[in-house]
C-alpha positions in Angstrom: 0.0 0.0 0.0 1.3 3.5 -0.8 1.4 6.3 1.6 -1.6 8.5 1.8 -1.1 11.8 0.0 -1.6 15.1 1.6 -4.8 16.0 -0.3 -6.3 12.6 0.4 -5.7 13.0 4.1 -7.2 16.5 4.0 -10.3 15.1 2.4 -10.6 12.1 4.7 -10.3 14.4 7.7 -13.0 16.7 6.3 -15.3 13.7 5.9 -14.5 12.7 9.5 -15.4 16.2 10.7 -11.9 17.4 11.4 -9.1 19.3 9.7 -5.4 19.9 10.0 -6.2 23.2 11.8 -8.4 21.3 14.4 -5.5 18.8 15.0 -3.1 21.7 15.4 -5.3 23.4 17.9 -5.7 20.1 19.9 -1.9 19.7 20.0 -1.2 23.4 20.6 1.0 23.7 17.4 0.7 25.5 14.2 -1.4 24.2 11.3 1.7 24.4 9.1 3.4 21.9 11.3 0.6 19.4 10.7 0.6 20.1 7.0 4.4 19.6 6.8 4.1 16.2 8.4 1.2 15.3 6.2 3.2 16.2 3.1 6.2 14.2 4.3 8.5 17.2 4.7 8.8 16.6 8.4 8.2 13.7 10.7 6.4 13.7 14.1 5.1 10.7 15.8 2.7 12.9 17.8 1.2 14.5 14.8 1.0 11.3 12.8 -0.8 9.6 15.7 -3.2 12.5 16.0 -4.1 12.3 12.3 -4.5 8.5 12.4 -6.6 8.7 15.5 -9.0 11.1 13.8 -9.3 8.7 10.9 -9.7 5.6 13.0 -6.5 4.0 11.9 -2.8 3.8 12.7 0.1 5.8 11.4 1.6 2.6 10.0 -1.5 2.1 7.8 -1.4 5.7 6.6 2.4 5.9 6.0 3.8 2.4 5.6 7.0 3.6 4.1 7.7 5.6 7.2 7.3 2.5 9.3 9.2 -0.1 7.5 10.3 -2.9 9.7 13.7 -4.3 9.5 13.7 -8.0 8.8 15.9 -9.8 11.3 17.8 -12.4 9.4 19.6 -14.8 11.6 21.7 -17.6 10.2 20.3 -21.1 10.8 
């Protein structure tokens, strides 16, 4: 699955009755901070979790490439 794009997140939040600005107010940060994380220019676990919570999902589901897991390969 590809990462959600900024405009798709904006639309999904609007449908859910929220917005980047509302999330920013809840976190006491600027709306541009939320937007920068949504666009992938910055990373913030706190902001990603807030967006995901509003959408009823997880940050890993929204941004799988940001949460790639290392495969632990041990010799047999």
